[in-house]
C-alpha positions in Angstrom: 0.0 0.0 0.0 1.3 3.5 -0.7 0.9 4.4 3.0 1.3 1.7 5.7 -0.7 3.9 8.1 -3.8 3.0 6.2 -3.5 -0.6 7.6 -6.1 -0.9 10.4 -4.3 -0.6 13.7 -1.0 0.8 12.5 -1.7 4.4 13.7 -2.6 3.0 17.2 0.6 1.0 17.1 2.7 4.0 16.3 1.1 5.9 19.2 1.9 3.0 21.5 5.6 2.7 20.5 8.3 3.5 18.0 10.2 0.4 19.0 12.5 -0.3 21.9 16.2 -0.8 22.1 15.7 -3.9 24.2 14.3 -5.6 21.2 16.9 -6.7 18.6 15.8 -7.5 15.1 18.3 -9.1 12.6 17.9 -8.7 8.9 19.6 -11.3 6.7 20.1 -10.0 3.2 22.8 -8.2 1.2 24.7 -5.2 2.4 22.4 -2.1 3.0 23.7 1.4 2.7 23.2 2.6 6.3 24.5 6.0 5.5 21.1 6.7 3.7 19.4 9.8 5.4 16.5 7.6 6.5 18.8 5.8 8.9 20.2 8.9 10.5 19.9 8.3 14.3 19.0 4.7 14.0 20.5 2.1 16.3 21.7 -0.3 13.6 24.8 -2.3 13.0 25.9 -3.8 9.7 28.1 -6.9 9.7 29.4 -9.0 6.8 29.3 -12.8 6.9 32.8 -14.2 7.4 32.0 -16.8 4.8 31.8 -14.2 2.0 35.6 -13.7 1.8 36.3 -10.7 -0.5 33.2 -10.9 -2.7 32.0 -7.6 -4.1 28.5 -6.5 -3.3 26.2 -6.6 -6.3 24.0 -3.6 -7.0 20.8 -5.7 -6.8 21.6 -7.2 -3.4 22.6 -3.8 -1.9 19.5 -2.1 -3.3 17.2 -4.9 -2.0 18.8 -4.8 1.5 18.6 -1.0 1.7 14.9 -1.0 0.8 13.7 -3.6 3.2 15.7 -2.5 6.2 14.3 1.0 5.8 10.8 -0.3 6.0 11.6 -1.5 9.5 14.1 1.1 10.8 13.5 4.2 8.8 13.6 7.1 11.2 10.6 9.4 12.0 10.5 12.5 9.9 12.5 10.9 7.1 11.1 10.1 3.7 10.7 6.5 4.8 9.2 6.3 8.4 9.9 2.8 9.5 7.6 0.7 11.6 10.0 0.2 14.5 12.6 3.0 14.2 13.8 2.9 17.9 14.4 -0.8 18.0 17.9 -2.1 17.5 18.8 -3.5 14.2 21.5 -6.0 13.1 22.0 -6.2 9.4 23.8 -9.4 8.4 25.2 -9.6 4.8 24.8 -13.2 3.9 24.2 -13.0 0.1 25.9 -10.2 -1.8 26.0 -11.8 -5.2 24.3 -14.5 -7.2 26.5 -17.3 -5.8 26.5 -16.3 -2.1 22.8 -15.4 -2.2 22.0 -19.0 -3.2 23.8 -20.6 -0.2 21.6 -22.1 2.4 24.7 -22.8 4.4 25.2 -19.0 4.5 21.7 -18.5 5.7 22.1 -21.1 8.4 25.3 -19.4 9.6 23.6 -16.0 9.5 20.7 -17.3 11.7 23.1 -18.8 14.2 25.2 -15.6 14.3 22.0 -13.5 14.9 21.0 -15.8 17.8 24.5 -15.5 19.3 24.0 -11.7 19.3 20.7 -12.0 21.1 18.3 -11.4 18.2 14.7 -12.1 19.1 13.3 -11.5 15.6 15.1 -12.6 12.5 14.1 -11.5 9.0 15.4 -13.8 6.2 15.1 -12.1 2.9 16.0 -15.2 0.8 13.6 -17.5 -0.9 15.0 -20.8 -2.3 12.5 -22.7 -4.5 11.9 -26.3 -3.9 9.3 -28.7 -5.3 9.0 -30.6 -2.1 9.4 -27.8 0.5 12.1 -29.8 2.2 15.2 -28.2 3.6 18.7 -29.4 4.1 19.9 -30.3 7.6 22.1 -27.3 8.3 19.2 -24.8 7.7 16.7 -27.1 9.5 19.0 -27.1 12.6 19.4 -23.3 12.6 15.7 -22.7 12.4 15.1 -25.2 15.2 17.6 -23.4 17.4 15.8 -20.1 16.8 12.5 -21.6 17.8 14.0 -23.2 20.9 15.6 -19.8 21.8 12.2 -18.1 21.7 13.0 -16.2 18.6 11.0 -16.1 15.3 12.0 -16.1 11.7 10.0 -14.2 9.1 10.6 -14.9 5.4 8.8 -14.2 2.0 6.7 -17.0 0.5 8.2 -16.2 -3.0 7.0 -14.9 -6.3 6.8 -18.1 -8.4 3.0 -18.1 -9.1 2.5 -21.1 -6.8 4.7 -23.3 -8.9 7.0 -24.3 -6.1 7.7 -23.8 -2.4 10.2 -21.5 -0.9 12.7 -22.3 1.8 12.9 -21.3 4.6 9.3 -20.0 4.4 7.9 -23.5 3.9 9.2 -24.6 7.3 6.5 -24.9 9.9 8.0 -22.6 12.5 8.9 -19.8 10.0 6.3 -17.1 9.4 5.7 -17.1 5.6 4.5 -13.9 4.1 2.5 -13.5 0.9 1.9 -10.2 -1.0 -1.4 -8.2 -1.3 -2.0 -5.7 -4.0 -3.2 -2.2 -3.2 -6.8 -3.3 -3.8 -6.4 -6.0 -1.2 -6.3 -9.0 -3.6 -3.4 -11.4 -3.6 -0.8 -10.4 -6.1 -0.9 -12.8 -9.0 2.7 -14.0 -8.6 2.6 -14.7 -4.8 3.2 -18.3 -3.9 0.5 -20.3 -2.2 -0.2 -23.9 -1.1 -0.6 -26.3 1.7 3.0 -26.1 2.8 2.2 -22.7 4.2 -0.9 -23.7 6.1 -0.9 -22.6 9.8 2.2 -20.4 9.7 1.5 -17.8 7.1 0.0 -14.4 6.6 -0.6 -11.8 3.9 0.9 -8.3 4.0 0.9 -5.3 1.7 3.2 -6.0 -1.1 2.6 -3.4 -3.8 4.1 0.1 -3.9 5.9 -0.3 -0.6 8.1 2.7 -0.1 11.7 2.2 0.8 15.2 3.7 0.5 17.5 3.4 -2.4 21.3 3.2 -2.1 21.7 6.5 -4.0 19.9 8.4 -1.3 16.5 8.5 -3.0 13.4 6.4 -2.3 11.4 4.0 -4.4 8.2 1.9 -4.4 8.8 -1.8 -4.8 6.5 -4.9 -5.0 6.7 -8.5 -4.2 6.6 -10.9 -1.2 10.1 -9.8 -0.3 8.8 -6.3 0.4 5.6 -7.6 2.1 7.7 -9.7 4.6 9.6 -6.7 6.1 6.3 -5.0 6.8 5.4 -8.0 9.0 8.8 -8.0 10.5 8.4 -4.3 11.4 5.0 -4.9 12.9 6.2 -7.8 15.0 9.2 -5.7 16.2 7.0 -2.8 17.1 4.3 -5.0 18.9 7.1 -6.8 20.8 8.5 -3.5 21.8 5.1 -2.4 23.1 4.9 -5.5 25.2 8.3 -4.7 26.7 7.4 -1.1 27.4 4.2 -2.3 29.1 6.4 -4.2 31.5 5.9 -7.6 30.0 8.6 -10.0 28.7 9.5 -9.8 25.0 7.6 -12.7 23.4 7.8 -12.4 19.6 6.5 -16.0 19.2 3.3 -14.9 21.0 3.0 -11.9 18.7 3.5 -14.1 15.6 0.8 -16.6 16.8 -1.7 -13.8 17.6 -1.2 -12.2 14.2 -1.9 -15.5 12.5 -5.0 -16.2 14.7 -6.5 -12.7 14.2 -5.9 -12.4 10.5 -8.9 -11.4 8.3 -10.0 -13.8 5.6 -9.0 -12.7 2.1 -11.8 -11.6 -0.1 -12.3 -10.8 -3.8 -10.5 -12.2 -6.8 -7.9 -14.8 -6.1 -8.9 -15.3 -2.4 -8.1 -19.0 -2.7 -4.5 -18.0 -3.3 -4.1 -16.4 0.1 -1.8 -18.0 2.6 -3.3 -17.5 6.0 -5.3 -14.3 6.0 -4.8 -10.5 5.8 -2.7 -9.1 8.6 -5.0 -7.3 11.1 -3.0 -5.1 13.4 -6.0 -3.7 15.2 -7.3 -7.2 16.1 -3.8 -8.3 17.4 -3.6 -5.2 19.6 -7.0 -5.8 20.9 -6.0 -9.3 22.0 -2.6 -8.3 23.4 -3.6 -5.1 25.1 -7.4 -4.9 25.5 -8.1 -8.4 26.8 -10.1 -9.5 23.8 -10.2 -13.3 23.5 -8.6 -14.9 20.4 -11.6 -17.2 20.3 -13.8 -14.3 19.2 -12.1 -14.6 15.8 -12.6 -18.3 15.5 -15.2 -18.0 12.8 -12.8 -16.0 10.6 -10.1 -18.6 11.3 -12.5 -21.3 10.1 -13.1 -19.3 6.9 -9.3 -18.9 6.4 -8.8 -22.6 6.8 -11.6 -23.3 4.3 -10.0 -21.1 1.7 -6.6 -22.9 2.0 -6.0 -25.2 -1.1 -5.7 -28.9 -0.7 -2.2 -30.4 -1.0 -1.4 -29.1 -4.4 0.9 -29.3 -7.4 4.2 -28.4 -5.9 4.1 -31.0 -3.2 3.3 -33.7 -5.7 6.1 -32.9 -8.0 9.4 -34.7 -7.7 12.7 -33.1 -6.7 15.1 -32.3 -9.5 17.4 -35.2 -10.2 20.3 -35.4 -7.8 23.5 -37.3 -7.9 23.8 -40.1 -5.3 26.0 -38.5 -2.7 26.1 -38.6 1.1 26.1 -34.8 1.2 23.4 -33.3 -0.9 23.3 -29.6 -1.6 19.9 -27.9 -1.6 18.0 -26.2 -4.5 18.2 -22.4 -4.4 16.7 -19.4 -6.0 17.4 -15.7 -6.4 18.1 -13.8 -3.3 15.9 -11.0 -4.3 12.3 -11.4 -5.5 12.0 -9.5 -8.7 8.8 -10.5 -10.4 8.4 -11.2 -14.0 5.8 -12.5 -16.5 4.4 -15.9 -15.6 5.4 -18.6 -18.1 1.8 -19.7 -18.5 -0.6 -17.1 -17.1 -3.7 -18.5 -15.4 -6.7 -17.0 -17.1 -8.7 -17.1 -13.8 -6.2 -14.9 -12.1 -5.4 -12.4 -14.8 -4.6 -9.0 -13.4 -3.3 -5.8 -14.9 0.5 -5.9 -14.8 1.8 -3.0 -12.8 5.2 -1.9 -14.1 7.7 0.6 -12.9 9.7 2.9 -15.1 11.3 1.2 -18.0 15.0 0.6 -17.7 17.0 2.8 -20.0 19.5 0.7 -22.0 23.1 1.5 -21.7 24.7 3.4 -24.6 27.7 1.1 -24.3 27.5 -1.7 -26.8 28.2 -5.1 -25.2 30.9 -7.3 -26.8 28.4 -10.2 -26.9 24.8 -9.2 -27.3 23.4 -12.7 -26.6 24.8 -15.5 -24.6 26.0 -18.3 -27.0 24.2 -21.6 -26.4 26.6 -24.4 -25.9 26.3 -28.1 -25.7 29.7 -29.6 -25.1 31.1 -33.1 -24.7 34.4 -33.6 -22.8 35.7 -34.3 -19.4 35.5 -32.5 -16.0 38.3 -31.4 -13.7 38.9 -28.8 -11.0 41.4 -26.1 -10.8 42.4 -23.7 -8.0 43.0 -20.5 -10.1 45.9 -19.3 -7.9 48.4 -20.5 -5.5 46.6 -19.0 -2.5 43.5 -21.0 -3.1 45.5 -24.2 -3.7 47.5 -23.6 -0.4 44.2 -22.9 1.4 42.8 -26.3 0.3 46.1 -28.0 1.1 46.0 -26.7 4.7 42.3 -27.4 5.2 42.5 -30.9 3.9 45.6 -31.8 5.8 45.6 -29.6 8.8 42.7 -31.0 10.8 40.0 -28.6 9.4 38.3 -31.3 7.3 38.6 -34.8 6.1 40.9 -36.0 3.3 44.4 -37.0 2.7 45.6 -33.5 2.1 46.6 -34.3 -1.5 44.7 -31.6 -3.3 45.3 -33.1 -6.8 43.8 -36.5 -5.7 40.2 -36.4 -7.0 38.9 -38.8 -4.4 40.5 -36.9 -1.5 39.0 -33.7 -2.9 35.6 -35.3 -3.2 35.8 -36.5 0.4 36.6 -33.0 1.5 33.8 -31.5 -0.5 31.3 -34.0 0.9 32.2 -32.7 4.4 32.4 -29.1 3.3 30.0 -28.6 0.3 30.3 -24.8 0.3 33.9 -25.1 -0.6 33.0 -26.3 -4.1 32.3 -22.7 -5.1 35.9 -21.8 -4.5 37.2 -24.1 -7.2 37.2 -23.5 -10.9 35.4 -26.5 -12.6 36.9 -27.0 -16.0 35.4 -28.6 -19.0 38.1 -29.9 -21.3 37.6 -31.0 -24.9 40.2 -33.4 -26.2 42.3 -32.7 -23.1 42.2 -28.9 -23.8 40.6 -26.7 -21.2 37.8 -24.9 -22.9 35.2 -23.7 -20.3 35.0 -22.7 -16.7 31.6 -24.1 -15.6 29.8 -21.5 -13.5 26.6 -22.8 -11.8 24.0 -20.1 -11.4 20.3 -19.8 -10.5 18.2 -21.6 -7.9 19.8 -25.0 -8.4 23.5 -23.9 -8.5 24.4 -26.1 -5.6 22.9 -29.1 -7.2 25.1 -28.5 -10.2 28.2 -28.2 -8.0 27.2 -31.5 -6.4 26.8 -33.1 -9.8 30.2 -31.8 -10.9 31.9 -33.4 -7.9 30.1 -36.7 -8.6 31.3 -36.6 -12.3 34.9 -36.0 -11.2 34.5 -39.0 -8.8 33.1 -41.1 -11.6 35.9 -40.2 -13.9 38.5 -41.1 -11.2 36.8 -44.5 -10.7 36.7 -45.3 -14.4 32.9 -45.6 -14.6 32.7 -42.3 -16.6 34.9 -41.2 -19.4 32.6 -38.7 -21.2 30.5 -35.8 -19.8 27.9 -33.6 -21.6 27.4 -30.0 -20.5 24.8 -27.6 -21.8 25.0 -24.0 -20.9 25.4 -20.4 -22.0 28.8 -19.1 -22.9 28.8 -15.7 -21.2 31.1 -12.7 -21.4 33.9 -13.2 -18.9 36.9 -15.5 -18.4 38.6 -17.5 -15.7 42.3 -17.9 -15.3 43.6 -21.3 -14.3 46.6 -22.0 -12.1 48.9 -22.4 -15.1 47.8 -19.1 -16.6 45.4 -20.6 -19.2 42.5 -18.3 -19.8 39.1 -19.9 -20.6 35.6 -18.7 -21.2 32.9 -19.0 -18.5 30.0 -21.3 -19.2 26.9 -20.7 -17.1 24.6 -23.6 -16.1 21.4 -23.2 -14.2 20.2 -26.7 -13.6 21.0 -30.4 -13.9 19.1 -31.2 -17.1 21.4 -32.3 -19.8 24.4 -32.9 -17.5 25.3 -36.5 -18.0 28.3 -38.7 -17.5 28.9 -42.1 -19.1 31.2 -44.6 -20.8 30.8 -45.0 -24.6 30.8 -48.8 -24.3 27.9 -48.7 -21.8 26.0 -46.2 -23.8 26.3 -48.3 -27.0 25.1 -51.4 -25.2 22.2 -49.7 -23.5 21.0 -47.9 -26.7 21.2 -51.1 -28.8 19.2 -53.0 -26.1 16.6 -50.3 -26.1 16.2 -50.3 -29.9 16.0 -54.1 -30.0 13.4 -54.2 -27.2 11.3 -51.5 -28.8 11.4 -53.4 -32.1 10.2 -56.6 -30.5 7.4 -54.7 -28.7 6.4 -53.0 -31.9 6.3 -56.4 -33.8 4.0 -57.9 -31.2 1.7 -54.9 -31.2 1.7 -54.9 -35.0 0.8 -58.5 -35.2 -2.0 -58.1 -32.7 -3.4 -55.1 -34.5 -3.2 -56.9 -37.9 -5.1 -60.0 -36.5 -7.7 -57.8 -35.0 -8.2 -55.7 -38.1 -8.4 -58.9 -40.3 -11.0 -60.4 -37.9 -13.1 -57.2 -38.1 -12.9 -57.2 -41.9 -13.9 -60.9 -42.2 -16.8 -60.3 -40.0 -17.9 -57.3 -42.0 -17.6 -59.3 -45.3 -19.6 -62.2 -44.0 -16.6 -64.6 -43.6 -15.2 -63.9 -47.1 -11.6 -64.9 -47.7 -10.9 -61.9 -49.8 -7.8 -59.9 -48.9 -8.7 -56.6 -47.3 -6.7 -53.7 -48.6 -4.4 -52.1 -46.1 -4.2 -54.9 -43.5 -0.6 -55.9 -44.6 0.5 -52.3 -44.2 -0.5 -51.9 -40.5 3.0 -52.6 -39.2 4.9 -51.5 -42.4 7.0 -49.0 -40.4 8.6 -51.8 -38.3 12.2 -52.5 -39.4 12.4 -56.2 -39.1 16.3 -56.2 -38.9 16.0 -54.4 -35.6 14.4 -57.6 -34.2 17.7 -59.4 -34.5 19.6 -59.3 -31.2 22.6 -56.9 -31.4 25.9 -58.7 -31.8 29.2 -57.7 -30.1 30.4 -56.5 -33.5 27.4 -54.1 -33.8 28.0 -52.8 -30.3 31.7 -52.2 -31.1 30.8 -50.4 -34.3 28.4 -48.1 -32.4 31.0 -47.5 -29.7 33.6 -46.6 -32.3 31.2 -44.1 -34.0 30.3 -42.4 -30.7 34.0 -42.0 -29.9 34.6 -40.6 -33.4 32.1 -37.9 -32.5 33.3 -37.3 -29.0 37.0 -36.9 -30.0 36.7 -35.2 -33.3 38.9 -32.2 -33.8 38.5 -29.3 -34.0 35.1 -28.7 -32.6 33.2 -25.6 -31.3 30.2 -26.6 -29.2 28.7 -23.1 -29.5 28.1 -23.6 -33.2 24.7 -25.0 -34.1 25.8 -28.0 -36.2 28.3 -29.0 -33.6 25.7 -29.0 -30.9 23.5 -31.2 -33.1 26.3 -33.7 -33.5 26.9 -33.7 -29.8 23.3 -34.3 -28.9 23.1 -37.2 -31.4 26.0 -38.9 -29.7 24.6 -38.2 -26.3 21.2 -39.5 -27.0 22.6 -42.4 -29.0 19.2 -44.1 -29.7 18.9 -42.9 -33.4 22.5 -43.9 -34.0 22.0 -47.3 -32.5 18.9 -47.8 -34.6 20.7 -47.0 -37.9 23.7 -49.2 -37.1 21.7 -52.2 -36.0 19.5 -52.1 -39.1 22.4 -51.5 -41.5 24.9 -54.0 -40.1 22.3 -56.7 -39.8 21.8 -56.2 -43.6 25.5 -56.8 -44.3 26.4 -53.1 -44.7 29.4 -51.3 -43.3 29.6 -47.8 -41.9 31.2 -45.4 -44.3 30.9 -41.8 -43.1 28.7 -39.2 -41.5 27.6 -35.7 -42.5 25.3 -32.8 -41.5 22.9 -30.7 -43.5 20.6 -27.8 -42.6 17.2 -29.4 -42.3 14.4 -28.5 -44.7 11.9 -29.7 -42.0 12.8 -27.0 -39.5 9.7 -25.9 -37.6 8.8 -22.3 -36.8 11.3 -20.9 -34.3 13.5 -24.0 -34.6 17.1 -24.5 -35.7 17.1 -28.0 -37.1 20.0 -30.0 -38.6 20.0 -33.3 -40.3 22.5 -36.0 -39.1 23.3 -38.3 -42.1 24.9 -41.7 -41.6 26.1 -43.5 -44.8 26.6 -47.2 -45.1 27.8 -49.3 -48.1 28.1 -53.0 -49.0 31.8 -54.0 -48.5 31.5 -56.9 -50.8 29.1 -56.0 -53.6 30.2 -52.7 -55.0 27.3 -52.5 -57.4 24.8 -52.4 -54.5 23.7 -48.9 -53.7 24.8 -47.3 -50.5 22.2 -46.5 -47.9 21.6 -43.3 -45.9 20.0 -42.9 -42.5 18.8 -39.4 -41.5 17.4 -37.9 -38.3 16.8 -34.4 -37.2 18.1 -32.4 -34.2 16.6 -29.1 -33.1 19.3 -26.9 -31.4 17.1 -23.8 -30.8 17.2 -24.5 -27.0 20.2 -24.8 -24.7 19.6 -28.5 -24.6 19.0 -29.8 -28.1 16.2 -32.3 -28.8 15.7 -35.0 -31.5 12.7 -34.4 -33.8 10.8 -37.0 -35.6 11.8 -40.5 -36.7 14.9 -42.0 -38.3 14.5 -42.2 -42.1 16.4 -44.4 -44.5 16.8 -44.7 -48.3 19.2 -45.6 -51.0 21.9 -43.0 -51.1 22.4 -40.8 -54.2 25.8 -41.4 -55.7 
């Protein structure tokens, strides 16, 4: 709302208290600019997480932190009058860039630090999406410690249109906050669902005024600006309790706010989590002796509006490598909203936009990230001697487990299992034909899963079960320098999809087995369909024996030679071809046709199908080629992979070509349509 004073009860709360220095509220976010005029006279302290090393603060994290802290601690008479300006504030920078903002270990450390400083109210600005709502043990333990200490944690529910859960907001003792628009309806992007039942509430989340790092002020929207409104209200109400001679009890305040919330009304009410915050009701319960039971009817209505266990809880977790130490899924530290991928017609609302961003007059060297799908091997590098020596000391000096031999992959994996956050300090190198080509940089909400997968791939390579790795991504501007001085390009990857590790012999065997099994299944289904059609035709013809047109064509697309079990010679031929693709030189995996070849040799099914059919017909592999596909669909970028076979004995017999199509328009290419075959043109 443009003016928080319009919330029922806020003016009374401001008259009761402006906050009390005996109440300490910690804010976990980026690094706010506490020299902003709105903080002049505020009793606030800013500290930086020791785990951040010398990372530079990003503009986005600083702006976000400055805005939300001013909502709570902005001083009276300033442009942003906060809700609890006289309370003490502790600002803990836990996420100052994309990498650190996505570390749940960092959040856990920040929570524990806040508790060690005596914080009673902890605002966690981060929202990490998860499709189960489950949280890793280090954050679970930190949240449990907060509850046991009598403190509370407030966190935004997230801006993902209800498509997933947010951690830590989905945890049962954390107050999850959704966003209301100025008209009182839930904002269309605010998360909702059963994981938030019983510990959630809606707060104003549109046009919330806050400070900017440059000394100005700005209105923002989202659950991450609604959450500090609740944090400010809880800080102020807890301060009022203290000033009334009662013990500080933020957990009581949290519970009363949840119990006295008003049911959401209007469009999208079923997407509310909890109800609308009602400060006037909470004050009546805490200071006027009104019984919470008097709001039981509204509570029943709120519960009735809550959705049943819904889509996100039924969705599986993204695939994870099997490892003792799993890293959690993460998301952006700040909650910038965007267009939904598939807007829900029932909840369409007018999109409220701020001023358009003025593009820079400086021309970027690369206007668009180059899509890349590379095949190679994974290794790690330290980048400089200081980092290498740091790992050497940690692995051998009693600070972790491992043999202390930093170049021993298994020792490094053992160390990373015990210290998963350390994976971010390494440079993960993708080499093609033993030449370092890309520095893999995991980004986005599942960056830690990618780091975990990279470690698993290195372990597989060291053990011999993996010799080839595929890696899709975006080749971004920027480079990384390896320990030996080699400079390589950065490759950003935001998820696990398309990251695979395998051995060519195993892939050849598995693909041939799949092709053979599918052919047998297709034969059986074709025979059954043919018999059924013939029976129907004979019945319709009164038992006539006449041949019915078309019956013999029912299974005409089944290649009978695929029904012959693959021989070791066929498997070896497929393996040799795959290795020919993997180790061809030179190759540029950012070029469309190269990506098409790499996908074909990663999928393997179409290749196995062509080889099994051709070699079972006495043909021999001759060569491969690529052509731009005439069948490319709208918006696609399709390439034909052509495999050519010939008869090694009868030279007069025509050669045969097998063709299949690969679309490389996306970061991870896909196969399109079926494999086709015909006699090759000489």
